[in-house]
N, C-alpha and C positions, 0 to 999 in steps of 0.2 A: 285115769292116765298115767299116773305115778306107778301103779303097781304093773302097767303095761311096760313102761321103760324097765322097770326092775327086772322083769321076765326076759326083755330083750337083752339087757346087759349081762344077765346070768348064762344066757345062751350065745354068748360071743358076739353080740350085734353091735351096731354104732347107731348112736341117737344124737340129733341136734336139739340142744336146750338153750332156754334163755339164761342169762346171768345177770348180776348188777352191773357188767361191764359191756360186752358184746355177745352176739349168739355164739355159742361153742358147739364142738363135736365131743361126745365122750364116749368111753369103752372101758372094759376091765382092763386095767394096767397090768394084770398078771398074765393076760391072755395074747401071745405074740401075734396071732393072727388078727386079732381084734385090732391091736395097735397097727399092724401093717395095713389093714384097711383104710385107718384114718389117714395114713401117708397117701395112699391111692386116691382116696376121695378128695383130698385137698390137693393132689399132685405137688406134694412137698418133699423136697430131697430128705432122704433118711438120715442125713447126718446132722439134721436140726432137731433137737430133742423136744420131746412134748412135755407139758406141765401135767403135775398130778394133782387132782382135787382129793383133799381129805376132810372129814367131818368136824374135826375139833383140834385143839391144840396139842392133845396128847400124842397125836400122830407125827408131830413135826420131828421130834427126836428120835422116833421110831425109824424114820426113812432117811434123815439126813443130819449132818453135823456142820458146825460152823467154827471159822478160825477166828471170829469176833466176840469180845465178852457182851457186846450191846445187843446181841441177837435176841434176848428175852424182851428188851424194852420195845424192839420192833414188833415181836409177835404179839405182846400184851396190847399195844396200841392199834395195829392195823389189821390184824386178823380176828374174826374173818373180816374180809374186805378185799378191795383190788390190788394188793400186793402179792407179787409172786418172788420166793426167796428160792435163789439157786444155792443149793448146799452141796457138800460131800456127801456121795450116796453111802449108806450104812449096809451092812450085810441083809437088813430086813427090807431093802428097797426092791420094788418090782423090777427085775432085769431088763424087760422089754422097754423101759423108759429111762434107763440109766444112759447116759451119754458115754461116749468113747474116753471122755476124761474123768469118768466115774462121779459125774455130777448128777443132781437131780432137781428138777423146779418143783415147788412146792406151794399150793394155795388153799386156802379154806374159803369158799366162795360164801357170799352173804346175800344169797337169793332164795326164797322160799321154796321154789321148785327144786333146785339142785340140793338144798339142806335137806329137804324130804327125802329125795332120792339116796342121799349119802346115809341117812338114818336107817334106811331099810336093806342096804346091803353091807357086807363084812369085808369090803376089798377098796383099795384106792382107785379112782378113775383116771385113766390118760385123758387128756383134754387139750384142745387148741381151739382157736376161732374157726367159726363155721364160714369159711370162705375158700375160693381157690388161692393157693398160695402166690403171694406177691399182689392179689387184688385188695380192695379195701374191705375192711371188716362189714359184718352185716349185722344189722339191729332188729329189722323186722321179719317175723317167721314165715311172711308171705314171700319176702325176698329169697329166703333160705330155701323154702319149697320150690321156688322157680329155678334156682341155680343148682341146688343139690339134692333136691327132693328124691331123684330116681337113683340117688347113689347111697343114701342112709336108710335104715330101717324105719325110722319114725322121726317127724318134726313135731316137736311140743308147741301147740297153738297158742303161744303167747310172746309178745315182743319182749326183747332185752331192755333193760332200765338205762344203762349208761351210754356215754358217747366216745368211750375210749377204751381200748385194751388195757389191762392191768399194768400196773409199774413193775418192772423186773430188776431185782437188786441181786448181784452176785455176792453172798457171802461166805463163798467156800474157801476164800484166803483170808489173810490177815488184815487186808484192806477191802472194804466194800467197793463194788463197781456197779454203777448205774448201767444196765444194759438196755433198757427200754423205758422211755418216758411214758407216764400215765396219769391216773387221778391222785396218786400219792405222789407229792412234788418233791423236788430236791430239797427244799428248805423244810419240809415235813420231816424227811428222814434224818437231816442232820440235827433239826431241833431234837429230834426224840433221841438220837444218839449221843448228842453233845459233843459230836466230832464231824470232821469232814469226810465226804465220799469222792471218788474218782468217777470220770466219765468213761464209758467204753469208747475206744479209738473211732468207731464209726457212729457216734453221735454228734450231733450239733447243739452247742450250748447257746441258748437265746437270751441275751442280756438287753434289757431296755432301760433307758435313762428317761426320767420324766420330770418335767416342769410345767409350768402353766401354759405357755403360747407356743412352747416348742420352736422359738427362735433365737434363743441365748443360751440358758444353761444346759440344757440337755443335749442340744447339738454340739456345744462346746465339749461336753464330756465324751460324746460318742466319738468325735473326732480326735481327741488326745488318746483315748484308748485304742482307737484303730492304729494310730501311728505307732502306739507302744508294744501292741501286740506283736508284731512281726508278721511276715508272709505266711509262715507255717501255722501259726496259731489262729491267723485270720481264716483258715481253711475249716477250724473246728468251732469258731466262736461267731455267732450272728449278732452284730451290735447295732442298734437302732436307736432313735429317740422318738419321743412322743410329747404331746402336752394335753393336760386334762381339759383344757378349754381353747385348744388351738382352733384357728381357722385354717383349714386345709389349703395348702399350696402357697404359703407365705415363705419368702426367702429367708435366710439367715441373717441376722442383724449385722451391720457392717462393722460396727465396732467389735462385735463378738469374733468375727472373723479376723479382723486386725491384730487383736491381741493374741490370737493364736498364731497367727504369721509371724509375729514378732519373736516367738519362741520356737520358731522354726518347723511348726507343725503344718503338714500338708491338709488341705481343707478343699473338699470336691463340692459339687452341688447339693443343696438341701432345700427340701420344701416340706413345710410344716404338715403335721399330721395328729389329728386327734385320737387319743387312746380308746380303743374299742373292746369289746369283751373278748373278741377273737384274739386281740393281742395278748390279753391277760391269760387266756387258756393255753396259749403256746409259749408263754414265756417260763423261763427257768428262775428268772430273777429280776425284778424291776426295782431299781435304784431311786427313790423319791427325794426331791430337793426340798420338800416342805412335808410337814405333818399333814396339811391339807390333802397333798397328793395321795397319802396313805388311804384317806378315808375314801377318796374318789375311786381309787382301785377297788377296795372292798365293795363298794357299791356295784360294781360290774360283776365280781365273781368272789366267791368264797374261797377259791384256791390260794393257798399260803405260798405267795411269791414276792411280797413286798419288804423292803429293808430301807432305813433311811440312807441317804447317801453319804453322810458323814458318819464316821465310826462311833462317836459318842451321841449320835442323835440329833445335833445342832443343825439348823436349817442354814441352806445356801441362799442368800439374799437375791432377789430379783433386781439384775442391773438395769432394766428397761427404764428410759427416761433419763440415766445418769450420764454423767460424761465418761470418758474413755478410761480415766483413770480408776473409777469404780469397777470398770469391767476387768481391769488388770487384778484388782484385789479377788473379785469372782474367780477369774481364771486361776489365781494362785490357790485357792481354797480347793477347785475341782482338781486341778494337778496334783496337789499334795494327797489328797484323798485316793487318786486312781494309783499314782505310783506307790502308796505306802500300804493300801489295803485292798483295793478291788482288783487290782493287776495280779498282785501275789495269789490272792485267793482263786481267781481264774487259771492261772498257770498251775497251780497245785491239781487241778482237776484233770490235767492231761499229762502231767509228769511225775 
């Protein structure tokens, strides 16, 4: 079947193949008509560029250049894998997949089927997810056959391995910009680079504050941050709170509400919720009040999203069962960390 796919690609055809992320469409990136067919199959606007699949790291700088010095660290850690880098196109980049801004998206897939295909051809592959534009990505080859089978030349009979499209990071300028979230997390990228990245203006950053019961510390943190973000940034930042051992539906502690109102913070309705695997997978960063909470998150998912709430790693004590004076101490700790560390970090993502 691999040989059949290679023959179709060499003759200008379009094939649907599994990857380590979602099912994809591939064609010869040099062939303008083949690339045009992908757009037609997907019903995708032609001003939205396609990604290029290449077989190994030697191709990265053949096709693209970057404005950041840390590019090699990203390539070394995440390629092959579910990271797409948007770079400035070089003269060697296939023209049909270069954007109007002279950029090209490059990925080295880490799936045996795609890797074997790439090993048998001598050209990069134009690629995009195998679905109708605007519809959810597909993972099963049977779903692809049902939806796109009569539009493509061949559907490889094997399911995709992932549950998210690749992470897309624009490194064409001097500051990396996250263009699409995926398996490679925000913290993965920043930890690897040793520096911060920005968010594309159309992305929502999801921040979760985590404590034990989700009635005191984490909702206090969430309401303080919501008050300080302002109306404009609230449109770009989804702030929620959760508990590792919460009983769903419990109201916020009265003392926790009182000490926030004392400082002039607006507090709205709150009902406790236990942290779920879905929460972790959708989060960009989870701030944990205790080290115990870090471990509970890691039990749910291996995704790198956790940080201690306090910048030096100290724990925020649980005020439950204490007098209101203790809640004030906890409020001051939470407020100080948000104002001096968490809020500036989030603001820098969008400005």
